[in-house]
DOKE-953138 format. One record per residue: residue in three letters; y, x negated, z of N, C-alpha, C, O, CB in turn. Coordinates in steps of 0.02 Angstrom, whole numbers, plus 50000, padded with zeros to 5 digits. Glycine has a CB too. Layout:
N
AlaYXZYXZYXZYXZYXZ ...
! end
This chain:
265
Met515285157549144514745154849213514465151449140514155154449096514095162049280 Asn514725141649140514285140449091513495137349104513265134549154514655136349051 His513285138349061512615137449049512145133249085511725134749127512575135648994 Glu512385125949050512225119749063512285118849123511765118849156512515115449031 Glu512925117749160513065116149220512605120449277512395117549327513815117049225 Val512485126349267512235132249313511535129849302511155129849350512435140949290 Leu511345128049248510525124649261510495119849301510115119949349510155121749202 Ala510915114649286510755107949319510895109349374510495106249409511075101749300 Leu511405113849425511395114649486510965118949510511025118449572511905115849504 Phe510665121949501509935124649478509475120749497509235120149553509825125449408 Asp509325117549440508715112549467509005107649525508575105649564508405107349399 Arg509605105549535509645097649591509515104849642508955106549661510685090349604 Gln510085108049657509855112949741509315114449740509095111849791510165120249763 Leu508805117649710508315122249723507745120649705507255123849722508425127749700 Arg507715115649668507035109449636507045104749657506735104049709506965106749567 Arg507395099149630507465091849658507635090649751507395086149785508145088549611 Asp507955094449768508255094149821508225098049873508635099549915508695093949811 Ala507585099649862507295108449884507105108049969506785103249991506345111249829 Gln507345113550012507205114550075506545115850075506325118050022507575119250105 Ala506095115050131505635120750136505945127150155506435127950191505115119350185 Asp505535132350122505665139250120505365143350179505435149450184505425141750055 Gly504995139350225504695144550290504705140150357504785134050350503795147550276 Pro504625142350413504575137550466503825133150477503755128950522504745141750530 Gly503195135250420502805132650446502425127950369501845126750352502405138450492 Thr503175125950334502945121950259503645114450256504195114950282503065130050165 Arg503455110250230503555103450228503605103650134503215105550091502825098550274 Val504465099850132504385097250077504115089050033504325084950073504855098850071 Glu503985087550011503595081850015503875075849922503695077749866502575085950023 Arg504265069949934504295070449852503945062649853504105057449882505245071549804 Asp503365064349806502905059149794503265056349711503375059749660501985062649795 Gly503365050249721503645048949680504135052149618504715050349627503305046849672 Asp504065055749564504215059049542504065065849525504145068749471504275056549521 Val503855067849577503525074749606503875078949653503545077249702502925073449641 Val504325083649677504255085249724503825091549747503695095349701504735085049735 Arg503615092949797503165099249811503205101549878503435097849921502415097949796 Gln503055105449887502735109949939502275109649979501805106349958502565113949922 Val502185112350044501495109150069501455113950115501975113050146501435101250096 Gly501065120050150501015124350213500265124950215499815121850188501415131950211 Ala500305131550269499825134750277499435139750220499755142750177500025137550326 Asp498865140150225498455143550147498925149350147499045149650087497445146750149 His499115152150163499635160050165500395157950149500765162550133499655164550258 Asp500635151950153501215147250138501165149250058500705152950043501095138050162 Trp501655146750002501535145049940501735137749949502215134849974501905149449884 Asn501055135549911501105128049915501205127749820501185131549772500255123249961 Gly501295121349833501625119049738502155114449720502645112849754501985125449697 Val502005112849664502595109449622503125111049604503215113849550502485108049576 Leu503775109149661504245112849630504735109149563505105112349526504655115049690 Trp504655103949562505055099749513504605092249507504225089449547505915098549544 Ser504805090949456504555083249413504825080949360505015084549313503905083049386 Asp504865076249362505295070049327504665068249265504745062249273505505061949396 Leu504245068549223503835064249187503915065249114504225069349081503155064949208 Asp503545060549100503675058349021502785059848983502415064049008503975047549018 Gln502625056248931502145057548897501745051748927501155052548915502265058048823 Thr501875046748960501645042048978501385042549061500975038749086502125037448958 Thr501785048749101501735048849159501435054249186501255054449245502235047849180 Ala501345059149143501115065549136500665068849161500685073449201501015066349094 Asp500005064849121499285066449159499135063549215498735065849256498735064749123 Val499515057349221499185055149290499565056349365499455052949415499075047349284 Ala499925060649362500315065049401500045071049407499955073549462500935065849378 Ile499875073849352499565079049401498805078449401498595082749439499755086749382 Arg498395075649379497775072049427497945071449495497695075049538497595064449405 Val498395066549509498585065549566498785071149615498715070349676499015061649557 Gln498995076049594499295082449630498835086349649498735088449706499745086549591 Ala498485087549596497735090449607497085087649644496515089849636497495091249546 Gln497225083549675496965078249715497035078649762496585078549804497095073449710 Tyr497725079149774498155078749839497865085649878497565085949931499095078849821 Phe498075091449831498005096949877497155100449882497005105149919498585102849849 Ala496635096549831496115097449827495705092549911495115092149926495975095349746 Thr496115090749934495995084849988496195093150058495885096450101496825074649979 Leu496795092850030496905097650084496555104150101496635107050154497485099250077 Gly496205106050059495735114450033496355117350017496515120750066495195120450106 Arg496795117849974497355121249956497395123949888497495119149850497865117349966 Glu497365129049856497605132949803498465132349792498815134649838497355140649819 Phe498755129749740499165127549730499445129249666499025129249621499055122649745 Glu500125130849647500585132449590500845125949572500975122949624501175137649607 Trp501005121649510501405119749474502075124349445502215124349385501015117649433 Lys502385127349485503085129949440503465126849377504075125949372503635129849486 Ala502985125549332503425123749270504005127949223503955134049217502975122249228 Tyr504545124349191504935127749169505175125749083505095120049060505425127549222 Ala505465131449043505515129348995505775122048968505475118248930505755133348982 His506335121348995506525113748998506365109249026506645103849017506955112549009 Asp505665110249083505375101949086505095097049037504915098748981504875101649125 Arg505075091249058504765087649015503875084649046503605085949100505355081649001 Pro503685081649006503555082248942503685088248902503935092248941502995080848937 Asp503635091048837503875095148793503215097948816503315104048814504125093248717 Asp502645097048834501755098148824501655101148900501135104248913501185089248808 Leu502045100348937501675101649012501245105849015500715104649044502055103749064 Gly501355111148988500845118249002500315116148969499785117748997501065126148971 Arg500235112048904499475112248885499275106748912498665106148900499265112548810 Arg499565100648955499345096649000498915098049071498465094749097499855094049012 Leu499245104449092499235106249137498745111349134498505112449190499775107149153 Gln498455115849078498025117649061497265112849038496755115149064498335120849024 Ser497175107849002496965104748998496555102249084495975102649105497405102048957 Ala497135099749112496795097949196496525103649239496395103249299497395094749248 Gly496455109149196496075113849255496465120049264496175125349275496025110049332 Phe497215119549258497715123349278497565130149261497125130049219498305121249253 Thr497775137349279497765141949248498445146849254498575150749301497175144349265 Pro498775145749205499295150949196499365156549182499025159649142499585150149168 Gly500055159349231500125165449248500525168149180500455165749124500475166149320 Pro501045174449200501385178949159501895174849171502125173349226501435186549173 Gln502125172449103502955170049082503545175749129503465181749140503105171648973 Glu504025172149146504715176249181505025170649160504875164749150504805178849271 Ala505705175549157506265175049145506805171349216506865174149270506395182149120 Val507085165449201507315163049244508255167549259508675166949214507215154749221 Met508385170249301509115174849270509615173949311509335175749362509065183249265 Val510055172749325510635168849368511445175049366511635175849307510815159149315 Ala511685177349395512325179649394512765179349446512625182149500512315185049379 Pro513525174849433514015174849483513965181749544513995187449521514725174949440 Val513905181149600513875187249643514605189649632514705195749624513675185649727 Gln515025186249631515795189649608515855195049563516335198849560516245184749572 Asp515215195349517515505197249452514915204649494515205209949507515345191349355 Leu514275204249508513935211349531514345216549557514825216249596513435210349584 Pro514105220649533514195228249573513855228149627513275226249616513935234849537 Thr513985229449691513755228649763513715236549792513725237649852514335223549809 Asp513655241849742513415248349764513295250449705513565247749656513845253049806 Ala512865255649700512465260249667512045266649694511715266249745512075256449642 Ala512075271449663511835276849715511315278649704511125278849645512155282349722 Leu510845281049767510255281949771510265290549738510695294849730510005280049849 Pro509305289949723509315299449714509095302749788508865300749842508585302949642 Glu509265307949762509395314149859508515312149888508005311949855509505328849838 Gly508635310949963508115311349996507905304550011507495303950057507675315149965 Val508205296549965508005292549982508805286750028509405288050030507565290649916 His508565283050045508955278950105508635273550116508035273050129509005282250173 Leu509085268250109508965258850111508795258050201509225259450244509975252750080 Arg508255256050213507985254350286507835245750294507295242850291507205259050299 Pro508475242950303508355236550339507665232550359507245236250386508655237650394 Val507545228550355506645226950379506845222050443507045216350428505985221350302 Thr506825223550503506875218150556506185218550615506205216650673507675219350597 Asp505615221350579505235221250625504525220550597504355221450538505355226550665 Pro504215219150642503335219750593503205226950562502835227150513502525218550655 Ser503475232850587503255237350563503375239650481503015242050437503435241150607 Gly504325236450488504625236050412504275232050358504265233450298505315233050413 Val503855224250401503685221550345502915225550329502795224450270503685213050354 Asp502475228950354502135233750335501955237850281501455238650246502265236050358 Leu502705240850288503115244050224503085240350170502635241450130503845245050234 Val503615234850156503365230750111502915228450080502885228250019503445228150118 Ala502365225850132501785224450122501355230150065501015228750016501525224050193 Asp501495235850088501095242750084501575243149995501215245049949501325250950170 Val502025242149985502375242749936502365239549878502445241649821502815242449953 His502225232349903502005225349842501045228649823500815226349771502015213149905 Glu500695232349852500125230849838500115236649793499685237049749499635229849893 Gln500705242349803500535248849762500745247849686500485250349637500945255649794 Val501515241649688501715239249630501505233949599501585233149539502205238649631 Phe501175229049642500845223249583500045222849576499775218549541501055215049606 Gly499695227749612499115228349616498795223149650498195222649634498915229249562 Thr499015218749699498575213449735498745213049790499305214649811498545207149712 Ser498205210449827498315209449893498825206749928499055202049896497935206849909 Ser499125207749983499825206450024499675203850075500115203550117500265211950044 Phe498865200450096498935197250160499205190950169499425188750222498405196850187 Arg499185187850113499575182850129500595181450121500985177150140499165178350088 Leu500655188750079501275188650086501615190150163502125187550185501455193050037 Arg501135195750201501415199050259501295192550306501775190950340501035206750282 Gln500705188650313500765183150334501435178450347501625176750403500415181150299 Arg501765176650283502245171650263502795177050290503295174250312502245168750176 Leu502795182050291503475187050289503625187850373504175187450400503295196050243 Leu503075189050403503005190950500503375183850518503775183850564501905191650549 Ala503225176950478503285169550522504145169650507504545169050553502735160650481 Gln504305170350453504975170750415505255175850469505685173850509504965173650325 Leu505055181350472505755184550538505385182750604505805184950643505965195750541 Ala504925180550641504915178750699505165171450706505175169450764504305180050722 Gln505365167150658505315157650662505995158250643506415157650688504715151750599 Asn506225159450573506775157550554507065162850499507155162050439506695150750532 Ser507195168850541507575174850504507945173950455507815176050399507975178350539 Glu508585169750473509265168450451508845165750348509195167150299509785159950521 Thr508225162850340508235162850286507905168050241507595166350190508085157850279 Val507985174950260507665180050220508005186350240508275187750293506885180450229 Ser507935189450195508165197150216507935202450146508015202450085509185197350232 Met507545207350211507045212650160507365219850162507855220050199506135213450192 Val507255224050141507375232350120506945235750087506605234450036507925233850080 Val506995240350123506445245050083506755251350084507015253650135505675245850118 Ala506725255350009506825263049995506345265950025505755264050030506835265449924 Met506675271950052506425277350102506385283150047506895284050014506985279050176 Ala505815287550034505805292450026505535295850100505005293750123505485293049966 Gly505905300850135505955302950196505385296550237505545291150262505735311750199 Asp504745299450232504235293550286503965288550224503715283050237503345298350339 Leu504035290850165503635284150107504025280050082504435282250042503295286350039 Pro504025274250095504105267650044504245267549990503715269149963503675264350033 Val504575266849956504375269449865504735261649818504685259849759505025280149832 Cys505115258549882505465252849830505455247249890505575248649949506405254949791 Ala505265239949862505515234249942505705229749881505585229449821504735230150020 Ala506035226349928506225220249905506605215149956506825217050010506635221649848 Arg506635209249935506835204349995507255197949945507165196649885505995200950046 Met507705195049994508275188449960507995183650012507985183550073509345189649968 Glu507775179549964507695171149992508495167350006508885167149959507235165649919 Leu508665164950064509225160550084509325156750083509475155250140509385159750114 Asn509415150650034509385144850069510125139850060510465136850019508705141150043 Pro510045141850131510635139550171511065131150149510635126850154510305139250252 Gly511585128750133511685124150098511765123250013511965118249984511275121450120 Thr511625127349995511495128349923511995134549880512375137349919510675130349921 Asp512025136149836512615140049804512105144849776512295147449724513165135849745 Phe511475146749800510955151449776510685155849828510545153449883510405147749745 Ala510585163849811510175166449849509475168149796509585168349735510565172749886 Gly509005168949813508555173049784508225180749779507895183449823508255170349794 Leu508365182749730507915188349735507135189549728506905186549680508135191649697 Trp506775192149756506055191449740505555197649782505685199849838505845183349765 Gly504995199549742504835204249758505095212549771504995216849814504685201749789 Gly505555211949698505735218549707505355223349667505315222749606506405219149694 Gly505095227649695504775233549646504695239649659504765241449717504205232549628 Thr504535243749614504675250649639504015257549627503935260449573505395252549595 Val503715258749671503145263349636502915268149592503245273349587502985265249659 Ala502585267749571502665271149485502985277249480503325278349430501935272949447 Ala502935281849528503185288749538503905289149533504215293749506502985291549602 Trp504155284049562504745284149590505215279749530505815278349539504685281049669 Arg504805277649466505465270949439505925277049400505975283149405505085262249362 Gly506185272649363506775275749307507355279749363507755282149323506345282949237 Gln507535281249417507815284049474508365279949484508845283549499507375284549533 Gly508545272849482509085269249481508965266049570509395264249609509825274449458 Ile508055266449579508145264549654508015255249671508165252049722507495269749699 Tyr507685252749604507735245149602508435243149583508545237549604507225241949551 Arg508925245749552509505244549539510095242949575510555238849571509585248049514 Ala509775252349648510095250149721509925245049763510255243349811510055254649763 Leu509405242549745509125237749807509505229449787509695224549819508055237549805 Val509465231349714509755222949670510635224149713510925220249750509815223449532 Thr510795229349694511685227849723511705226949788512195223649805512265234149714 Arg511205229549848511405229249921511165222549923511445219349967511085234749977 Arg510565218049877510665211549904511155206949887511095201149908510175208649897 Ala511795209049841512185208349812512685208349847513105203849853512155211349772 Arg512675212349867513145213349951513065209450015513475208850061513005220149984 Thr512535207350010512335203350089512505196950053512955193650079511375203950130 Ala512245194650002512595188849966513025186949961513105181149980512605188249928 Ala513445189749938514375190149945514805189449997515335186350003514635196149929 Asp514325194850058514605192150133514475187550163514855186450211514515195250178 Leu513995183450152513495176650171513935170850124513945164950141512475177650140 Gly514285173450064514805165750046514325163849978514545160249933514795157250127 Tyr513705166549976513465163749891513765163949835514075168949815512955166749864 Arg513705158249803514125160149722513495163949675513595169249645514445150849668 Tyr512995161349674512465165649644511855168849678511675167949736512205162049598 Leu511525173249625511015178449642510525173149587510725170749534511235188549620 Gln509905172249614509445170449570508845174449561508655177749609509285164849584 Val508455174649492507975178749509507485177749444507635179349387508255186149524 Asp506825174649465506125175249413506045183249394505835187049438505295172249458 Ala506235185949325506165192349318505575193449259505475190649205506875195449304 Thr505315197649285504645199249239504945205449183505375209349204503865202949298 Asp504715206049114504905208249055505175217049083505625220249056504185207148993 Gln504845218849130504845226449163505775226949198506205230949180504045226849246 Ser505845221849247506315220049274507065217449240507625218749261506035216149305 Arg506915214349195507345207949162508205214949114508815214349114506505201449071 Pro507705220549083508315222249050508915225949131509525225249132508035229448973 Ile508625228349169509015230649205509465225149233510085225349234508705234249247 Leu509155221149252509715213249270510215212249213510775210149226509215204549270 Gln509995213949142510495211349100510995215949096511605215149089510275209649035 Arg510705220249102511455228549109511555227649176511395233049199511155239549095 Leu511765223349233511995223249292512405215149270512815213749313511355224149358 Gly512375210949224512705203949217512435199249235512755194149246513235203149243 Phe511585199449246511135193649248511125189749165511255193249117510325196849272 Val510985183049158511015179449112510385175849107510305172949161511545175949116 Val509975174849073509365169649071509605162349059509995159849018508825171549008 Leu509375160749091509565151749104508655146649076508625140849055509785150049235 Ser508265149749082507745147249064507125152949076507245158849084507695140849100 Thr506545150749075505795153149101505535147849118505675141849123505295156849053 Thr504975152649128504645148549204503815152049195503665157949185505165151949305 Thr503395146549202502785149849198502215146349265502085140349259502515148549114 Pro501975149349312501555145949354500915143449331500625147349294501455149649404 Tyr500655138649341499955133849333499895136449391500405137149425499885125049322 Val499195138749418498975139149484498115133349455497745133749407498875149749518 Tyr498135129249508497445125649536497145127749590497455128649642497505119249552 Asp496395129049583495985132149640495555127549626495165126749579495735139949643 Pro495735123649691495055118149702494305121249688493855119049653495025115349788 Gln494325125449717493585128349740493335128249679492875124349666493495136049777 His493585132549632493435137349576493405128849516492955128249474494255145449560 Asn493845124649524493525119349471493335113549494493355108249463493955117449420 Asp493115114449557492355113349582491475114449567490965111049564492405115949627 Arg491645120849560491035123549551490975122649450490495121949411491055132749593 Glu491505122949443491645119649356491445114949322491245115049264492185117549340 Ala491515107849383491195102749379490445100549360490285094549361491315101449421 
! end
């Protein structure tokens, strides 16, 4: 896999020429910035920018003002290879709060294993209805320790109105959900994205997360995607590397909350 070619393809298909990721969202191009806008429960934020030392600060202010007018918290998804080199510092100076850095990892689908053993008594359940979404949301709250309200609303909307863009699976130990993950499908691109994968603490280290990756790899292969992409935490990165994923870049979410910044002003 040619690192530079795949990174350029990723930037073009999933960022610069991005398509809306849900039925209630839209992608807007504002000069040298590409952003997604949707309802409060949707992902709102900046996907791509082409800025330099002379244009960055103005563009950051414009986007902050735009989303503040909508009353939306939003994320500027900044990558290590974005310009200017000090984009992160400029975002923080403008009132954005950085989240944990993640590794942008990619693997050719044809090179990935498509099967993995599960622990005895554990089976995989495809998510096709609201009760399955509830299981995904339950695992999300246990694993990440954050509210799943917005995620649940977004996944229910995708399932009801645009189900061909998402594939979800839950690992069940009897009636207990112990791991969940989804795959965001990007029609017309070479990439399918792995998101939200996590295993509850008591079931980690037994190969369940690996099994959900390989299950999604098989689905992506069946649908004709060339690459799987994931923003990996430090916890999942070693597992993904052993499966054949490589690091293309890193990404850091910078979040702007207009209500918080109004209070600070």
